[in-house]
Wavefront OBJ file of the C-alpha trace (Angstrom):
o trace
v 21.131 -35.011 -19.208
v 21.405 -31.490 -20.615
v 18.170 -29.843 -21.709
v 17.906 -27.068 -24.256
v 16.766 -23.582 -23.281
v 13.299 -24.412 -24.540
v 13.282 -27.632 -22.548
v 14.329 -25.896 -19.331
v 11.650 -23.225 -19.720
v 9.109 -25.995 -20.366
v 10.146 -27.698 -17.116
v 9.580 -24.410 -15.263
v 6.083 -24.081 -16.726
v 5.280 -27.654 -15.703
v 6.606 -26.950 -12.183
v 4.410 -23.861 -11.869
v 1.382 -25.818 -13.093
v 2.226 -28.513 -10.538
v 2.268 -25.937 -7.715
v -1.127 -24.620 -8.803
v -2.706 -28.079 -9.037
v -1.295 -29.250 -5.700
v -2.624 -26.175 -3.901
v -5.936 -25.622 -5.669
v -7.014 -29.191 -6.480
v -5.331 -31.279 -3.781
v -5.513 -28.542 -1.099
v -1.891 -29.024 -0.051
v -0.151 -26.331 1.948
v 1.919 -23.967 -0.173
v 5.166 -25.095 1.452
v 4.493 -28.747 0.570
v 3.559 -27.866 -3.007
v 6.699 -25.763 -3.472
v 8.933 -28.491 -2.048
v 7.434 -31.187 -4.289
v 7.830 -28.923 -7.319
v 11.439 -28.218 -6.324
v 12.302 -31.922 -6.146
v 10.547 -32.573 -9.462
v 12.414 -29.718 -11.155
v 15.776 -30.848 -9.825
v 15.212 -34.471 -10.838
v 14.026 -33.678 -14.369
v 16.853 -31.230 -15.073
v 19.557 -33.677 -14.049
v 20.582 -32.359 -10.634
v 22.423 -35.090 -8.720
v 19.996 -36.836 -6.316
v 22.570 -36.546 -3.554
v 22.617 -32.764 -3.895
v 18.888 -32.109 -4.003
v 18.439 -32.221 -0.228
v 21.443 -29.980 0.312
v 20.109 -27.462 -2.187
v 16.725 -27.409 -0.460
v 18.445 -26.867 2.847
v 20.595 -24.065 1.450
v 17.619 -22.308 -0.145
v 15.581 -22.393 3.052
v 18.523 -21.304 5.193
v 19.606 -18.436 2.965
v 16.059 -17.075 2.809
v 14.936 -17.491 6.418
v 18.330 -16.571 7.817
v 17.500 -12.976 6.917
v 13.754 -13.048 7.481
v 12.915 -15.140 10.519
v 13.645 -12.477 13.146
v 12.073 -9.763 11.005
v 8.850 -11.755 10.722
v 8.879 -12.644 14.405
v 9.459 -9.086 15.606
v 6.852 -7.818 13.155
v 4.327 -10.272 14.591
v 4.972 -8.949 18.100
v 4.539 -5.356 16.931
v 1.247 -6.247 15.259
v -0.011 -8.032 18.352
v 0.769 -5.022 20.537
v -1.269 -2.851 18.172
v -4.077 -5.398 18.307
v -4.241 -5.794 22.086
v -3.895 -2.081 22.867
v -6.800 -0.972 20.686
v -4.494 1.264 18.677
v -6.286 0.572 15.384
v -9.586 1.756 16.809
v -7.933 4.927 18.046
v -6.520 5.627 14.587
v -9.930 5.151 12.962
v -11.839 7.367 15.368
v -9.314 10.192 15.225
v -8.976 10.135 11.450
v -12.743 10.028 10.925
v -13.174 13.022 13.187
v -10.417 14.935 11.395
v -11.457 14.214 7.793
v -15.217 14.108 8.267
v -17.873 11.480 7.692
v -18.205 12.269 3.979
v -14.628 11.110 3.472
v -15.123 7.866 5.377
v -13.969 5.611 2.476
v -10.755 7.630 2.218
v -10.293 7.407 5.991
v -10.631 3.618 5.854
v -8.086 3.541 3.033
v -5.469 5.390 5.045
v -6.360 3.367 8.144
v -5.568 0.204 6.192
v -2.315 1.651 4.882
v -1.175 2.624 8.382
v -2.611 -0.102 10.614
v -1.776 -2.773 8.049
v 1.963 -2.184 8.305
v 2.649 -4.598 11.180
v -0.133 -7.178 10.632
v -1.006 -9.810 8.041
v -3.762 -8.859 5.611
v -6.328 -11.336 6.969
v -5.611 -10.385 10.568
v -5.836 -6.696 9.747
v -9.226 -7.174 8.096
v -10.639 -9.192 10.995
v -9.393 -6.649 13.527
v -10.660 -3.602 11.643
v -13.923 -4.915 10.189
v -15.933 -4.030 13.331
v -15.036 -0.411 12.579
v -16.509 -0.862 9.099
v -19.937 -1.513 10.608
v -19.686 1.409 13.011
v -18.537 3.852 10.345
v -21.105 2.660 7.785
v -23.925 3.088 10.289
v -22.812 6.553 11.372
v -22.258 7.793 7.824
v -25.338 6.112 6.354
v -23.571 4.216 3.569
v -23.232 0.569 2.689
v -20.672 -1.604 4.428
v -18.980 -2.240 1.092
v -18.465 1.480 0.537
v -15.994 1.515 3.433
v -15.130 -2.195 3.531
v -13.654 -2.409 0.022
v -11.198 0.497 0.531
v -10.050 -1.107 3.776
v -9.498 -4.544 2.227
v -7.689 -3.174 -0.820
v -5.344 -0.932 1.171
v -4.480 -3.838 3.478
v -3.731 -5.999 0.435
v -1.504 -3.316 -1.088
v 0.547 -2.886 2.092
v 0.827 -6.667 2.394
v 2.293 -6.992 -1.105
v 4.583 -3.997 -1.601
v 5.630 -2.565 1.744
v 8.331 -4.071 3.994
v 8.510 -5.185 6.776
v 5.700 -7.453 5.546
v 7.213 -10.925 5.105
v 6.657 -11.440 1.375
v 7.640 -7.880 0.456
v 10.777 -8.181 2.561
v 11.554 -11.628 1.162
v 11.451 -10.549 -2.477
v 13.507 -7.465 -1.664
v 16.130 -9.842 -0.271
v 15.898 -12.210 -3.233
v 16.307 -9.364 -5.703
v 18.864 -7.553 -3.497
v 16.757 -4.394 -3.437
v 17.366 -1.735 -0.799
v 14.504 -2.049 1.694
v 14.418 1.637 2.601
v 14.017 2.588 -1.054
v 11.324 -0.072 -1.509
v 9.441 1.486 1.419
v 9.669 5.040 0.077
v 8.711 4.163 -3.485
v 6.160 1.626 -2.238
v 4.278 4.431 -0.529
v 4.409 6.501 -3.708
v 2.977 3.561 -5.639
v 0.568 2.317 -2.991
v -1.306 5.500 -2.082
v -2.761 6.295 -5.541
v -3.426 2.599 -6.171
v -5.372 2.392 -2.890
v -7.411 5.526 -3.569
v -8.307 4.649 -7.166
v -8.940 0.934 -6.617
v -10.710 1.589 -3.309
v -12.850 4.724 -2.743
v -13.043 5.889 -6.371
v -13.926 2.541 -7.941
v -16.290 1.586 -5.113
v -18.183 4.862 -5.506
v -18.706 4.134 -9.205
v -19.501 0.446 -8.724
v -22.128 1.025 -6.021
v -23.598 4.256 -7.373
v -26.729 2.658 -8.834
v -27.452 0.079 -6.170
v -26.103 1.546 -2.953
v -29.558 2.043 -1.446
v -30.107 -1.696 -1.724
v -26.898 -2.335 0.204
v -27.613 0.118 3.055
v -29.155 -2.620 5.143
v -28.021 -4.904 7.940
v -25.285 -2.596 9.177
v -25.495 -4.404 12.492
v -22.007 -5.494 13.565
v -21.200 -9.129 12.856
v -19.434 -11.062 15.590
v -16.332 -12.476 13.899
v -16.532 -15.807 15.658
v -20.059 -16.371 14.377
v -19.368 -15.798 10.707
v -20.598 -18.722 8.632
v -17.516 -19.517 6.568
v -17.311 -22.006 3.721
v -15.731 -25.284 4.742
v -13.618 -25.605 1.627
v -12.011 -22.650 -0.086
v -8.748 -22.215 -1.925
v -6.308 -20.651 0.543
v -8.337 -21.557 3.630
v -8.724 -19.102 6.505
v -5.446 -18.992 8.313
v -4.598 -19.663 11.940
v -3.701 -16.041 12.518
v -7.308 -15.030 11.744
v -8.718 -17.389 14.343
v -6.179 -16.175 16.860
v -7.011 -12.550 16.097
v -10.671 -13.216 16.748
v -9.864 -14.584 20.186
v -7.996 -11.411 21.059
v -10.702 -8.902 20.068
v -12.472 -9.072 23.433
v -9.187 -8.511 25.274
v -8.681 -4.952 24.021
v -8.646 -2.446 26.894
v -11.510 0.033 27.153
v -9.157 3.028 27.347
v -7.553 3.506 23.967
v -3.965 4.746 23.472
v -3.258 8.197 22.064
v -3.335 8.803 18.318
v 0.167 10.267 18.041
v 1.693 7.566 20.194
v 0.004 4.787 18.209
v 0.935 6.287 14.851
v 4.578 6.768 15.853
v 4.805 3.204 17.189
v 3.553 1.748 13.910
v 5.705 3.935 11.687
v 8.899 3.705 13.768
v 10.492 0.746 11.915
v 9.804 2.398 8.565
v 11.254 5.699 9.736
v 14.425 4.000 10.969
v 14.967 2.001 7.772
v 14.253 4.971 5.513
v 16.680 7.118 7.536
v 19.365 4.510 6.961
v 18.759 4.601 3.218
v 18.956 8.404 3.156
v 22.162 8.402 5.195
v 23.684 5.808 2.827
v 22.980 8.078 -0.124
v 23.980 11.412 1.425
v 26.661 10.876 4.082
v 30.254 9.618 3.783
v 31.008 6.200 5.255
v 33.234 7.589 7.991
v 30.477 9.823 9.352
v 29.395 8.914 12.898
v 25.674 9.170 12.176
v 26.090 7.020 9.088
v 27.955 4.405 11.121
v 25.219 4.346 13.764
v 22.437 4.093 11.174
v 24.227 1.235 9.413
v 23.556 -0.740 12.604
v 20.159 0.432 13.836
v 18.807 0.862 10.304
v 19.160 -2.831 9.505
v 15.626 -4.308 9.344
v 16.266 -6.766 12.198
v 17.597 -4.095 14.553
v 14.987 -1.534 13.464
v 12.166 -3.924 14.261
v 13.768 -4.921 17.563
v 13.905 -1.252 18.584
v 10.286 -0.833 17.519
v 9.158 -3.841 19.546
v 10.906 -2.545 22.666
v 9.301 0.857 22.144
v 5.871 -0.773 21.675
v 6.342 -2.684 24.923
v 6.697 0.674 26.649
v 4.320 2.912 24.691
v 1.451 0.453 24.235
v 2.177 -1.775 27.216
v 4.046 -0.758 30.353
v 3.024 2.900 30.268
v -0.610 1.818 29.958
v -0.549 -0.487 32.954
v 0.344 -3.851 31.433
v 2.648 -5.982 33.523
v 5.689 -7.832 32.243
v 3.872 -11.151 32.609
v 1.105 -9.898 30.296
v 3.641 -8.667 27.749
v 5.308 -12.076 27.848
v 1.972 -13.744 27.134
v 1.273 -11.364 24.252
v 4.694 -12.127 22.798
v 4.201 -15.885 23.010
v 0.763 -15.584 21.429
v 2.097 -13.663 18.460
v 4.348 -16.434 17.130
v 1.816 -19.185 16.410
v 0.126 -17.498 13.433
v 3.389 -16.930 11.535
v 4.376 -20.591 11.242
v 2.617 -21.159 7.932
v 4.087 -18.018 6.415
v 7.603 -19.021 7.449
v 7.164 -22.445 5.842
v 5.944 -20.951 2.560
v 8.751 -18.415 2.390
v 11.360 -21.034 3.272
v 10.048 -23.461 0.653
v 9.982 -20.596 -1.851
v 13.652 -20.002 -1.147
v 14.345 -23.677 -1.786
v 12.487 -23.506 -5.112
v 14.528 -20.473 -6.145
v 17.773 -22.280 -5.279
v 16.763 -25.226 -7.448
v 15.974 -22.869 -10.330
v 19.522 -21.518 -10.141
v 21.284 -24.870 -9.779
v 19.289 -26.578 -12.526
v 20.150 -23.914 -15.080
v 16.537 -22.810 -15.484
v 17.259 -19.325 -14.171
v 20.007 -18.811 -16.734
v 17.878 -20.332 -19.519
v 14.980 -18.101 -18.604
v 17.212 -15.040 -18.713
v 18.390 -16.073 -22.175
v 14.836 -16.692 -23.377
v 13.576 -13.349 -22.060
v 16.479 -11.321 -23.413
v 14.710 -10.751 -26.722
v 11.167 -11.114 -25.390
v 8.997 -8.329 -26.880
v 7.710 -7.046 -23.534
v 9.077 -4.844 -20.792
v 10.674 -6.915 -17.999
v 8.723 -4.775 -15.528
v 5.422 -5.724 -17.124
v 6.570 -9.335 -17.350
v 7.392 -9.430 -13.607
v 3.979 -7.919 -12.839
v 2.175 -10.350 -15.139
v 3.863 -13.450 -13.712
v 2.912 -12.480 -10.141
v -0.642 -11.591 -11.233
v -1.177 -14.939 -12.941
v 0.326 -16.895 -10.040
v -1.896 -15.074 -7.524
v -4.951 -15.770 -9.659
v -4.053 -19.451 -9.880
v -2.727 -20.181 -6.397
v -4.700 -17.731 -4.248
v -1.770 -16.831 -2.018
v -0.081 -13.508 -2.633
v 2.909 -14.726 -0.625
v 3.397 -17.845 -2.769
v 2.900 -15.786 -5.934
v 5.487 -13.195 -4.916
v 8.120 -15.645 -3.712
v 7.793 -17.762 -6.845
v 7.699 -14.792 -9.214
v 10.795 -13.227 -7.647
v 12.822 -16.367 -8.287
v 11.585 -16.534 -11.873
v 12.343 -12.902 -12.787
v 15.577 -12.465 -10.795
v 17.776 -13.403 -13.810
v 16.441 -10.384 -15.700
v 18.410 -8.124 -13.385
v 21.635 -9.588 -14.761
v 20.660 -9.429 -18.429
v 18.828 -6.089 -18.609
v 21.155 -3.083 -18.196
v 19.833 -0.312 -15.971
v 17.014 -2.387 -14.479
v 16.604 -1.546 -10.788
v 15.990 -4.368 -8.279
v 13.659 -1.985 -6.423
v 11.493 -1.533 -9.521
v 11.252 -5.287 -10.120
v 10.419 -5.906 -6.448
v 7.598 -3.361 -6.634
v 6.368 -4.822 -9.944
v 6.156 -8.309 -8.445
v 4.272 -6.956 -5.418
v 1.925 -4.947 -7.639
v 1.084 -8.042 -9.650
v 0.232 -10.041 -6.528
v -2.360 -7.433 -5.508
v -4.685 -8.102 -8.425
v -7.295 -10.775 -9.145
v -8.092 -11.479 -5.506
v -10.905 -13.993 -6.010
v -12.264 -17.313 -4.743
v -8.853 -18.921 -4.258
v -7.809 -16.233 -1.747
v -8.876 -16.360 1.908
v -9.265 -12.553 1.996
v -12.019 -12.880 -0.621
v -14.063 -15.151 1.623
v -13.471 -13.046 4.712
v -14.692 -9.992 2.845
v -17.701 -11.777 1.328
v -18.895 -13.267 4.601
v -18.382 -10.172 6.751
v -20.112 -7.968 4.177
v -22.956 -10.469 3.856
v -22.987 -10.423 0.049
v -23.016 -12.930 -2.776
v -19.968 -14.270 -4.587
v -20.943 -12.218 -7.626
v -21.065 -9.001 -5.611
v -17.714 -9.816 -4.032
v -16.199 -10.396 -7.465
v -17.661 -7.115 -8.708
v -16.274 -5.099 -5.807
v -13.171 -6.699 -4.281
v -11.815 -8.653 -7.271
v -12.205 -5.827 -9.754
v -11.067 -3.282 -7.162
v -7.818 -5.116 -6.405
v -7.169 -5.583 -10.119
v -7.650 -1.865 -10.796
v -5.295 -1.108 -7.905
v -2.765 -3.549 -9.369
v -2.886 -1.869 -12.781
v -2.607 1.614 -11.257
v 0.407 0.438 -9.239
v 2.031 -0.926 -12.405
v 1.491 2.383 -14.228
v 3.062 4.265 -11.306
v 6.057 1.905 -11.341
v 6.558 2.399 -15.070
v 6.533 6.182 -14.554
v 9.012 5.936 -11.672
v 11.265 3.731 -13.826
v 11.672 6.626 -16.256
v 13.457 8.617 -13.571
v 15.525 5.937 -11.800
l 1 2 3 4 5 6 7 8 9 10 11 12 13 14 15 16 17 18 19 20 21 22 23 24 25 26 27 28 29 30 31 32 33 34 35 36 37 38 39 40 41 42 43 44 45 46 47 48 49 50 51 52 53 54 55 56 57 58 59 60 61 62 63 64 65 66 67 68 69 70 71 72 73 74 75 76 77 78 79 80 81 82 83 84 85 86 87 88 89 90 91 92 93 94 95 96 97 98 99 100 101 102 103 104 105 106 107 108 109 110 111 112 113 114 115 116 117 118 119 120 121 122 123 124 125 126 127 128 129 130 131 132 133 134 135 136 137 138 139 140 141 142 143 144 145 146 147 148 149 150 151 152 153 154 155 156 157 158 159 160 161 162 163 164 165 166 167 168 169 170 171 172 173 174 175 176 177 178 179 180 181 182 183 184 185 186 187 188 189 190 191 192 193 194 195 196 197 198 199 200 201 202 203 204 205 206 207 208 209 210 211 212 213 214 215 216 217 218 219 220 221 222 223 224 225 226 227 228 229 230 231 232 233 234 235 236 237 238 239 240 241 242 243 244 245 246 247 248 249 250 251 252 253 254 255 256 257 258 259 260 261 262 263 264 265 266 267 268 269 270 271 272 273 274 275 276 277 278 279 280 281 282 283 284 285 286 287 288 289 290 291 292 293 294 295 296 297 298 299 300 301 302 303 304 305 306 307 308 309 310 311 312 313 314 315 316 317 318 319 320 321 322 323 324 325 326 327 328 329 330 331 332 333 334 335 336 337 338 339 340 341 342 343 344 345 346 347 348 349 350 351 352 353 354 355 356 357 358 359 360 361 362 363 364 365 366 367 368 369 370 371 372 373 374 375 376 377 378 379 380 381 382 383 384 385 386 387 388 389 390 391 392 393 394 395 396 397 398 399 400 401 402 403 404 405 406 407 408 409 410 411 412 413 414 415 416 417 418 419 420 421 422 423 424 425 426 427 428 429 430 431 432 433 434 435 436 437 438 439 440 441 442 443 444 445 446 447 448 449 450 451 452 453 454 455 456 457 458 459 460 461 462 463 464 465 466 467 468 469 470 471
């Protein structure tokens, strides 16, 4: 059975609706929903039943073959930051340097830096105790510093490798990771500052005195969470809570912590620069082609973290082994979602939907950059998982790269990530974490976090459109 272009696009829309319903209504895990939608799409579009399983296998293998070690090493790096107390050191030093009046800005940059190696929910749980301390010292509401932290963590999660989803879509779209990192920072910093400190200041200006209450720290384990929410609180959050009490009393140095976190980014960016400036026969270029690969860069960073945040601070090898083992459990769900997303993308290609979509969008009266952003935004709003939204959106918009001359894969990757930042609401577990820790109503959470992330998403899109003019 051969479907028309319109028919194939209709099948895609039905598949997306199916993913949303399975996750939001039936509470299925994202990986299960994506796999069911993949099988449905293949069957309806006439893919041979005997090939469907092989296509699923190929999609998962091609995607995770590149990502699984990156995600694993990134989890170890994040756990070392968590156990060492490095995030607390960053916050205290930055607050002292910038001053209490700039506390919201400090929390923004803390989220951008400390969020690099950890998942967004884990980063929020680990850093939220600092929100209470800073709010009490400065004399402002918890939301005044909590919103900038949450938004900056969300931005890093969506647009900055080596985060799993950001790295996955860079691979799907064949975008250079070093360039994504450099331009992601250019896009992410203004988006964080405008959607975080600036918007929060305006939103709370009239009622902040009412919110400057109950700045007593909340014990994460005692937070009264809703039993049923879209995108339920993940295992990594629970595991992070267990580790909070294990942080050593003596904190690591600021410079050492900062360098440890930024090391993988520095290595990958150096590789990109050497690729663009040095001849292939150059010795430094040859060396960077090896150590600048994301897998090797993260491996080097993990080994350095073992020394800088572990052995040199008195941790024994047995303790480091335990930390390493404990870092892998929380990433299982993310790996399943990304793998299933790769399978869905493979089905889109084999079924002819990808080609049909490219044909349909060729004369679509909207910029492909805006379209990529809009698809990810809508999917995040519907599904509640930025990772699912990004993986799905990347597979949908990938054909545009072949039909739109001069369209950069880096720009599309950033546009997809920017879209997934916005409309963080009741279907997203970060929304509920923020609401419960801040001790506010759903309406107040929507007013601050949901609108703040959406403003940040729009600002990021505007920055991407400006950058596209020059590259």
